[in-house]
Structure formats: structure tokens, C-alpha cells
C-alpha positions as CSV (number, residue, x, y, z in Angstrom):
1,M,31.3,-2.9,-40.0
2,I,28.1,-4.9,-39.4
3,T,25.1,-3.2,-37.7
4,D,22.3,-5.2,-35.9
5,A,19.1,-3.7,-36.5
6,Q,17.3,-5.4,-33.3
7,V,18.4,-6.9,-30.1
8,H,16.8,-7.1,-26.6
9,I,18.7,-6.9,-23.3
10,W,17.4,-6.9,-19.6
11,N,18.7,-7.0,-16.3
12,A,17.8,-9.2,-13.3
13,N,14.0,-8.5,-11.8
14,T,15.2,-7.3,-8.3
15,P,13.3,-4.9,-6.0
16,D,15.0,-1.9,-7.3
17,D,14.9,-2.9,-10.9
18,P,11.6,-4.9,-11.1
19,W,9.7,-6.4,-14.2
20,D,6.4,-6.3,-15.2
21,P,4.1,-8.3,-13.3
22,G,4.2,-11.7,-14.9
23,A,6.4,-11.2,-17.8
24,Q,8.9,-14.0,-19.1
25,S,12.4,-13.4,-20.3
26,H,13.4,-15.1,-23.6
27,L,16.1,-16.6,-21.8
28,P,16.5,-18.0,-17.9
29,D,19.4,-15.4,-16.8
30,P,19.6,-11.9,-17.5
31,M,21.1,-10.2,-20.6
32,P,22.8,-7.1,-19.7
33,A,24.9,-5.1,-21.9
34,E,27.7,-6.5,-21.2
35,R,26.7,-9.9,-21.9
36,M,25.1,-9.0,-25.3
37,L,28.5,-7.1,-26.1
38,G,30.0,-10.7,-25.7
39,L,27.7,-12.5,-28.1
40,M,28.1,-9.5,-30.3
41,D,31.9,-9.7,-29.8
42,E,32.0,-13.4,-30.7
43,A,29.8,-13.2,-33.5
44,G,31.7,-10.2,-35.4
45,I,29.1,-7.4,-34.7
46,D,30.0,-4.5,-34.5
47,R,27.0,-2.5,-32.9
48,A,23.3,-3.0,-32.5
49,A,20.2,-1.1,-32.0
50,I,18.3,-2.2,-28.7
51,S,14.6,-3.0,-28.8
52,P,13.3,-2.9,-24.8
53,A,12.7,-6.5,-24.2
54,G,9.1,-7.4,-22.9
55,V,10.2,-7.8,-19.1
56,A,10.4,-4.1,-18.7
57,P,7.1,-2.6,-17.4
58,N,5.3,-0.9,-20.3
59,R,8.4,-1.7,-22.3
60,S,10.2,1.3,-20.6
61,P,13.6,2.3,-22.6
62,A,15.5,2.9,-19.4
63,C,17.7,-0.3,-19.4
64,A,18.5,0.2,-23.3
65,Q,19.1,3.8,-22.6
66,A,21.5,3.1,-20.1
67,A,23.2,0.8,-21.9
68,A,23.5,3.0,-25.2
69,A,24.9,5.8,-22.5
70,K,27.6,3.7,-21.4
71,Y,28.5,2.1,-24.7
72,P,27.4,4.8,-27.4
73,K,29.7,3.4,-29.8
74,R,27.5,-0.1,-29.7
75,F,24.1,0.8,-29.2
76,R,21.3,2.9,-29.9
77,V,17.5,2.4,-28.8
78,M,14.3,1.5,-31.0
79,G,11.9,3.0,-28.4
80,W,8.4,1.5,-28.2
81,F,5.1,3.4,-28.7
82,I,2.8,2.5,-26.2
83,P,-0.5,3.6,-27.0
84,K,-2.5,3.3,-23.7
85,L,0.0,5.6,-21.9
86,P,-0.9,9.4,-22.5
87,E,2.5,10.6,-21.9
88,Q,3.9,8.8,-25.0
89,Y,1.8,11.0,-27.1
90,K,3.0,14.1,-25.5
91,L,6.8,12.6,-26.1
92,L,5.8,12.1,-29.5
93,P,7.2,15.8,-31.3
94,R,10.2,15.1,-29.1
95,W,10.9,11.6,-29.3
96,L,14.4,11.5,-31.0
97,E,15.4,13.9,-28.0
98,Q,15.5,11.2,-25.3
99,P,18.9,9.6,-24.7
100,G,20.3,7.1,-27.3
101,M,16.9,7.0,-29.1
102,C,17.1,6.6,-33.0
103,S,13.5,5.1,-34.2
104,L,10.0,4.1,-32.9
105,R,8.5,0.8,-33.0
106,L,4.9,0.0,-32.6
107,S,3.2,-3.3,-32.5
108,L,-0.2,-3.9,-34.2
109,N,-0.8,-7.6,-33.4
110,E,-3.3,-6.7,-30.6
111,P,-7.2,-6.4,-31.9
112,E,-7.5,-2.9,-29.9
113,H,-4.5,-1.6,-31.9
114,Q,-6.0,-2.7,-35.2
115,K,-8.9,-0.9,-34.7
116,M,-6.9,2.3,-33.9
117,L,-5.3,2.0,-36.8
118,A,-8.4,1.7,-38.8
119,E,-10.2,4.7,-37.0
120,G,-6.8,7.1,-37.6
121,A,-5.9,7.2,-33.9
122,F,-2.0,7.0,-35.0
123,V,-2.1,9.7,-37.4
124,P,0.0,11.6,-34.6
125,V,2.7,9.1,-34.6
126,W,2.7,9.6,-38.4
127,K,2.9,12.8,-38.4
128,A,5.7,12.8,-35.7
129,C,7.9,10.4,-37.6
130,I,7.4,12.4,-40.8
131,D,8.3,15.8,-39.1
132,Q,11.4,14.2,-37.1
133,T,12.3,12.2,-40.4
134,M,12.4,9.3,-37.8
135,A,11.6,5.6,-39.2
136,V,8.8,3.8,-37.5
137,A,9.1,-0.2,-37.2
138,V,5.9,-2.0,-37.1
139,W,5.6,-5.3,-36.0
140,T,2.6,-7.5,-36.6
141,R,2.3,-11.2,-37.5
142,S,-0.4,-11.1,-39.8
143,G,2.0,-9.0,-42.4
144,P,2.5,-5.7,-43.7
145,A,-0.6,-5.2,-46.2
146,L,-2.8,-3.3,-43.2
147,M,-0.5,-0.5,-43.6
148,E,-0.6,0.2,-47.3
149,P,-3.6,2.6,-46.5
150,V,-1.0,4.6,-44.4
151,M,1.6,4.7,-47.3
152,K,-1.1,5.7,-49.8
153,K,-1.7,8.7,-47.2
154,Y,1.6,9.3,-45.9
155,P,4.2,8.4,-48.7
156,Q,6.9,10.4,-47.1
157,L,6.8,8.4,-43.8
158,T,10.1,5.8,-43.2
159,Y,8.4,2.4,-42.8
160,I,10.2,-0.5,-42.0
161,I,8.3,-3.9,-42.2
162,D,9.2,-5.8,-39.1
163,H,10.8,-9.3,-38.8
164,F,10.5,-10.1,-42.5
165,A,6.5,-9.6,-42.5
166,W,6.5,-12.9,-40.5
167,A,6.5,-14.8,-43.7
168,T,6.3,-18.2,-41.8
169,P,6.0,-21.3,-43.4
170,D,2.7,-21.8,-43.5
171,A,-0.7,-21.4,-46.0
172,A,0.0,-17.3,-45.3
173,R,3.8,-17.4,-46.3
174,E,3.2,-16.3,-50.4
175,G,0.6,-13.6,-49.2
176,K,3.1,-11.9,-46.7
177,V,6.0,-12.1,-49.5
178,Q,3.7,-10.6,-52.0
179,A,2.5,-7.9,-49.8
180,M,5.9,-7.0,-49.1
181,E,6.7,-6.7,-52.9
182,S,3.3,-4.5,-53.4
183,L,4.9,-2.4,-50.6
184,A,8.3,-1.5,-52.4
185,R,6.5,0.6,-54.6
186,F,6.7,3.5,-52.1
187,R,9.9,4.6,-52.0
188,N,10.1,5.2,-48.0
189,V,9.2,1.4,-47.2
190,H,12.1,-0.5,-45.8
191,V,12.4,-4.2,-44.7
192,K,14.1,-5.4,-41.8
193,V,15.4,-8.8,-42.7
194,S,15.1,-10.2,-39.0
195,S,14.1,-13.0,-36.7
196,L,15.2,-15.3,-39.6
197,P,15.9,-18.2,-38.3
198,L,12.4,-18.2,-36.5
199,V,10.3,-17.6,-39.9
200,S,12.7,-20.4,-41.7
201,G,11.4,-23.6,-41.4
202,S,14.6,-25.0,-42.3
203,A,17.3,-26.2,-40.3
204,P,20.6,-24.2,-39.9
205,P,23.2,-23.3,-40.7
206,E,21.8,-22.5,-44.1
207,Y,17.8,-22.2,-43.3
208,E,17.5,-22.9,-46.8
209,D,13.9,-22.1,-47.2
210,L,14.5,-18.3,-47.1
211,H,16.8,-17.9,-49.6
212,P,14.1,-18.1,-52.8
213,L,12.6,-15.1,-50.2
214,I,15.4,-13.2,-50.0
215,R,16.0,-12.9,-53.4
216,R,12.6,-12.2,-54.5
217,V,12.8,-9.1,-51.5
218,H,15.8,-8.0,-52.6
219,A,14.7,-7.8,-56.3
220,A,11.7,-5.8,-55.2
221,Y,13.5,-3.2,-52.6
222,G,17.3,-3.3,-53.6
223,A,19.9,-3.4,-51.1
224,E,19.6,0.1,-49.9
225,R,16.1,-0.4,-48.4
226,L,17.0,-3.8,-46.5
227,M,18.6,-4.2,-42.8
228,W,19.4,-7.6,-41.7
229,A,18.9,-7.8,-37.7
230,S,19.7,-10.6,-35.3
231,D,16.3,-10.4,-33.0
232,Q,18.4,-11.7,-30.4
233,T,17.5,-13.0,-27.7
234,Q,14.5,-14.7,-29.3
235,T,16.3,-16.7,-31.6
236,M,18.4,-18.2,-28.7
237,G,15.7,-18.6,-26.4
238,K,13.6,-21.0,-29.1
239,K,17.0,-22.7,-29.9
240,R,16.9,-22.0,-33.6
241,G,20.5,-21.3,-34.2
242,T,23.4,-19.5,-32.8
243,Y,24.1,-15.5,-33.3
244,I,26.9,-16.4,-35.5
245,Q,24.3,-18.8,-37.8
246,N,22.1,-15.8,-37.6
247,A,24.0,-13.2,-39.3
248,D,25.8,-15.7,-41.4
249,I,22.2,-16.2,-43.1
250,I,23.3,-13.0,-45.2
251,R,26.8,-12.5,-44.8
252,K,27.9,-16.3,-46.0
253,Y,24.9,-17.7,-47.4
254,A,23.0,-14.8,-48.9
255,A,26.5,-13.6,-50.3
256,A,26.7,-16.5,-52.4
257,Y,24.2,-14.8,-54.9
258,L,24.1,-11.2,-53.8
259,P,26.9,-8.8,-54.7
260,A,29.5,-8.1,-52.0
261,A,28.2,-4.4,-51.7
262,D,24.8,-5.3,-51.4
263,V,25.4,-7.7,-48.6
264,Q,27.4,-4.7,-47.0
265,M,24.3,-2.5,-47.2
266,M,22.1,-5.1,-45.6
267,M,24.6,-5.8,-42.6
268,H,25.5,-1.9,-42.1
269,G,24.8,0.6,-44.5
270,T,20.6,0.6,-44.9
271,A,20.7,0.8,-41.0
272,A,23.2,3.5,-40.8
273,R,21.3,5.6,-42.8
274,V,17.7,5.1,-41.6
275,F,18.5,5.6,-37.7
276,K,20.9,8.3,-38.6
277,W,23.9,6.4,-37.5
278,P,27.4,6.9,-39.4
279,A,30.2,4.9,-38.9
280,E,32.9,6.6,-36.4
């Protein structure tokens, strides 16, 4: 079985289901659940966690939850926490009671959110995640080092480093990889080995520059704390390869140097455990 730990879906922009003003989708056409399922079936993907797309007002999970309700064996929802919405703080203690919800996602790319982090404003998020044994995936283009003080204070927090620490091929790549390796000492830190075609500077299908990094992160964490995710539709929209090529980075090319059991753990087992989504 293969569980994709992150995809995006969205409906057409209509008066009854409007997009956020000024929003742009990853692809020119809608990506409803049924279209995503067709892509998943073609690529051999059994199920996926949906991260609500940016076209949804305030990253509303409504579209993703409707998909999870209609196809409960195929979809779960990784809901965004939006700090500017007071009602989100009220929802935190019962986050997993929302239909289809399996985890929480938070962006720390914005300067105001990094300031909030430094001031301790996200303590309610960390405590709610700990109380519900719920994972939080933190998305930051600057790398995961800024979360080290949080993990020191809350080592029981189940934390997911998003998008392979965004270790793109530039001067900051090595520092981001070293930060990932360093955080492995906290046993509740996981890495979403995701959006790999966008992190790579090499061509498909092998994306050769990724594999030395995958080896290093695998050595630091073990497969039981790594989860593959395609980040479809971002990679499709940027024309960095097909869904099949995305999955093959781990299931074919990394399989040449990793044990088969570790590949299966990265492609399914870790996400199933962390998202509390056992195979049926």
C-alpha cells in the first residue's frame, strides 16, 4: 500500500463556491477529488492526506472534508491552522473531532508568524497537539532550525518537517540538511520527504542530486520517521515531472540502496502511524 502524505484538490471558482480573492491555482483547471483519484490510480497511489489548497478562503478544509466524507478509504485531511482567525484557537482542543481530520499544518514563512513563534504565541498549538497526540507539520522555506527551541521545551510534540526542509540546490541547502540531521535527536521529529521534484536541481526521472541527501536523512532518522508525499499539484503545475516519476524517486530509485521494508515504511507505514490511519 502507498499513502501519499500530501496532495491538493480544489473545485472550480463559482459563486456558490468562491475562491479567495486574487488566488491562483497550481493548474489552470479544477482538481476535484475524482480527478485526483484518477491520477492516484494511474500512479499506483492508494490514498492521500489532503492539504487544503490556497485558493480556498482562509485555507478552508471544506473541499477536502467533502472528499474525505465521500471517499473515506482514499482521503484524510491535514487542516491548516490560520493564526489570524480567533475561532481557530477555540477549535484547537477538538481539532481531530473535525470530520476527516488527521493532523494540523502551520506555515512559518511569514515574518509576523515567525515573530509570533518567538513570542510564544503558538504554545496553544503545541499543547493541543500534545493533548491529542496529533502531528503538526510546519512549513518553512528557511529550514527547520527555528523549531529547535520548541522541541527542546516540548519533546513530546509530534513534529513533521515539511517538504524535506526545502533543501533546494543553493547556498542554504547544506545548512538545512544539517538542521534536519540535528533535529533527529528528538524522537518525535519526523520528515515529510515531499515536493522532491521541486527541491531537486536535477532532471527526472532520477532527480540524481536528491539521493545523497535522502541517504543522509535516512541514516539520521530511520525509515520509521520518514514519510513520502508528492505535493501534487505543485509539482505538476511547475512541470517538474509526472506523479509516477514523483513516487518513483523513493519506490524505484531509492529502493536501489534502501531495504524494501524501509521503502514500504516511507511510502506508507510512517504516515499510517502518524496520521492514525491504519490500512483496512
